[in-house]
C-alpha positions as CSV (number, residue, x, y, z in Angstrom):
1,M,21.0,-54.9,29.1
2,Y,19.1,-51.6,28.7
3,R,20.2,-52.0,24.9
4,L,19.5,-55.6,25.5
5,M,15.3,-55.2,26.6
6,G,15.2,-52.9,23.8
7,Y,14.8,-49.7,25.5
8,T,16.5,-47.9,23.2
9,D,14.2,-48.5,20.6
10,I,11.7,-46.8,23.3
11,D,13.5,-44.3,23.4
12,D,14.3,-43.1,20.3
13,I,10.7,-43.6,18.4
14,S,9.9,-41.4,22.3
15,R,12.3,-38.8,20.5
16,L,10.8,-38.9,16.9
17,K,7.4,-38.6,18.4
18,E,8.4,-35.3,20.5
19,Q,10.2,-34.2,17.2
20,E,7.5,-34.3,15.4
21,H,5.3,-32.6,17.5
22,N,7.4,-29.8,17.6
23,E,8.0,-29.9,14.2
24,Y,3.9,-30.2,14.0
25,Q,3.4,-27.1,16.3
26,Q,6.4,-24.8,14.9
27,L,4.9,-25.1,11.7
28,F,1.3,-24.1,12.6
29,N,2.6,-21.1,14.2
30,R,5.1,-19.7,11.5
31,I,1.4,-20.2,9.5
32,A,-0.7,-18.8,11.7
33,T,2.2,-15.9,12.2
34,S,2.2,-15.4,7.9
35,K,-1.8,-15.5,7.8
36,T,-1.9,-12.4,10.2
37,E,0.6,-10.4,8.3
38,L,-0.9,-12.0,5.0
39,G,-4.8,-10.4,6.3
40,Y,-2.8,-6.7,7.3
41,L,-1.3,-7.1,3.8
42,R,-5.2,-7.9,2.4
43,L,-4.1,-10.2,0.6
44,N,-7.0,-12.3,0.8
45,E,-6.3,-15.6,-1.5
46,A,-3.0,-16.3,0.3
47,V,-5.1,-15.8,3.9
48,H,-7.3,-18.4,2.3
49,Q,-4.4,-20.8,1.7
50,A,-3.2,-20.6,4.6
51,D,-6.4,-22.1,6.0
52,V,-6.2,-24.6,3.9
53,L,-2.8,-25.3,4.7
54,S,-3.2,-25.6,8.2
55,K,-7.0,-27.8,7.8
56,I,-4.7,-29.9,5.2
57,I,-1.9,-30.3,7.4
58,K,-4.3,-31.6,10.3
59,D,-6.3,-33.5,8.3
60,Y,-2.5,-35.3,6.7
61,H,-2.3,-36.1,10.4
62,S,-4.8,-37.3,11.2
63,V,-4.8,-40.0,8.2
64,V,-1.5,-40.5,9.2
65,A,-2.0,-41.8,12.7
66,T,-5.6,-43.3,12.0
67,R,-4.2,-45.5,9.1
68,F,-1.1,-47.2,11.0
69,L,-2.4,-47.0,14.5
70,G,-0.3,-49.0,16.8
71,K,2.6,-49.0,14.2
72,K,6.1,-48.1,15.5
73,H,7.6,-46.4,12.4
74,S,5.3,-45.9,9.6
75,P,3.1,-43.5,11.4
76,L,6.6,-40.6,11.5
77,T,7.8,-42.1,8.0
78,Y,5.2,-40.3,6.2
79,L,4.6,-37.5,8.0
80,S,7.9,-36.6,7.8
81,A,7.9,-37.7,4.0
82,A,5.2,-34.9,3.7
83,R,6.9,-32.4,6.3
84,T,8.7,-31.2,3.4
85,V,5.8,-30.3,1.3
86,Q,4.2,-28.2,4.2
87,R,7.5,-26.3,4.8
88,T,7.9,-25.3,1.3
89,A,3.7,-24.6,1.1
90,S,4.3,-22.2,4.4
91,Q,7.7,-20.6,2.9
92,N,6.0,-19.9,-0.1
93,L,3.0,-17.8,2.3
94,T,6.1,-16.2,4.2
95,D,7.6,-15.1,0.6
96,M,4.1,-13.6,0.2
97,V,4.5,-11.3,3.1
98,A,7.7,-9.8,2.4
99,I,6.4,-9.1,-1.5
100,G,3.0,-8.0,0.2
101,H,5.0,-5.6,1.8
102,S,7.0,-4.4,-1.3
103,I,3.6,-3.8,-3.4
104,A,2.6,-1.5,0.2
105,T,5.6,0.1,-0.2
106,I,5.3,1.0,-3.9
107,T,1.9,2.0,-3.8
108,R,2.5,4.8,-0.7
109,N,5.3,6.2,-2.7
110,K,3.6,6.1,-5.3
111,L,1.0,8.6,-3.4
112,D,3.7,10.6,-2.6
113,L,4.9,11.3,-6.0
114,K,1.9,12.2,-7.2
115,Q,2.2,15.7,-6.6
116,I,5.0,16.6,-8.3
117,N,4.6,16.4,-11.9
118,N,8.1,16.1,-14.1
119,D,10.4,14.1,-16.0
120,A,12.5,12.1,-13.5
121,V,9.0,11.8,-11.2
122,Q,7.9,10.1,-14.6
123,Q,10.6,8.2,-14.7
124,R,10.3,6.8,-11.4
125,Q,7.1,6.1,-11.3
126,D,7.5,4.2,-14.7
127,K,9.9,2.0,-12.6
128,Q,7.5,1.3,-10.0
129,M,5.0,1.0,-11.9
130,T,7.1,-2.1,-13.3
131,L,8.0,-3.3,-9.6
132,H,4.8,-3.6,-8.8
133,E,4.1,-5.7,-11.8
134,E,6.8,-7.8,-11.2
135,Q,6.2,-8.1,-7.4
136,N,2.0,-9.0,-8.2
137,T,3.5,-11.7,-11.2
138,R,5.7,-12.9,-8.6
139,L,2.4,-13.0,-6.1
140,D,0.6,-15.1,-8.5
141,H,3.2,-17.6,-9.3
142,L,3.5,-18.6,-5.6
143,L,-0.1,-18.9,-5.3
144,E,-0.5,-21.4,-8.3
145,E,2.4,-22.9,-6.5
146,N,0.9,-23.6,-3.8
147,R,-2.2,-25.0,-4.8
148,K,0.4,-27.3,-6.8
149,L,1.3,-28.7,-3.3
150,F,-2.2,-29.0,-1.6
151,N,-3.1,-30.8,-4.8
152,A,-0.6,-33.4,-3.8
153,L,-0.7,-33.5,-0.6
154,M,-4.2,-34.2,-0.9
155,E,-3.5,-37.0,-3.7
156,T,-0.8,-38.6,-1.1
157,A,-3.4,-38.7,2.2
158,V,-5.9,-40.4,-0.2
159,E,-3.6,-42.9,-1.3
160,V,-2.3,-42.9,2.9
161,A,-6.0,-43.7,3.9
162,N,-6.4,-45.7,0.8
163,I,-4.2,-48.9,1.6
164,Q,-5.5,-51.8,1.4
165,S,-3.2,-53.9,3.5
166,F,0.5,-53.2,4.7
167,N,2.5,-54.9,2.6
168,D,5.9,-53.3,1.9
169,F,4.7,-52.9,-2.1
170,E,1.7,-50.3,-1.1
171,R,3.7,-48.5,1.6
172,L,7.1,-48.6,-0.9
173,D,4.6,-47.3,-3.6
174,T,3.3,-44.5,-1.6
175,L,6.3,-43.3,0.5
176,S,8.1,-43.3,-2.7
177,R,5.6,-40.9,-4.5
178,L,6.1,-38.6,-0.9
179,I,9.5,-38.8,-1.1
180,S,9.6,-37.7,-4.8
181,L,7.4,-35.3,-4.1
182,A,9.7,-33.7,-1.0
183,E,12.6,-33.2,-3.8
184,I,10.8,-31.4,-6.4
185,A,9.9,-28.6,-3.6
186,K,13.4,-29.1,-2.1
187,K,14.2,-28.6,-6.1
188,T,12.5,-25.0,-5.8
189,G,15.0,-23.9,-2.9
190,K,13.0,-22.9,-0.9
191,I,13.0,-25.7,2.7
192,N,13.8,-23.7,5.6
193,P,14.4,-25.9,8.6
194,L,11.8,-24.9,11.6
């Protein structure tokens, strides 16, 4: 009787909404932690990206909630499709924290070696310089990847906001863009469940 009356559907929707809310909160907590670490490491552009990502997530959530007000399943579908991309950008911030710590370690070790002058020390300093450059290149790559992800999230938020009607074609077109964007993000191999 419970199922026939449709209460199981209501329970499923409530559970999905709660799961979405929990993932939303966990993502914000993760970004806040990364931002604190990035600030400590003085990676100012990465700190700025953490702020931008938080705002993009809030704005996207608001666009979807407003656009699909009163619809049962659509908001969760759009939010979960974008969540994969948002997690990738967040994971990039976490990776930047790790890179920042490795750069700080290299820098501290350079300072210690300046007092000694011989060929072995010079070789170590050359190796450290190479590692430092590689880490900076990796950091730049992650910053650029996040810029691309932010642009894609912004474009899809605009598409969702501009859906003229709720016909299947328009929804499927926008949703398919989000899903393909999520697939691209997954291929980077950086998606970690929260």
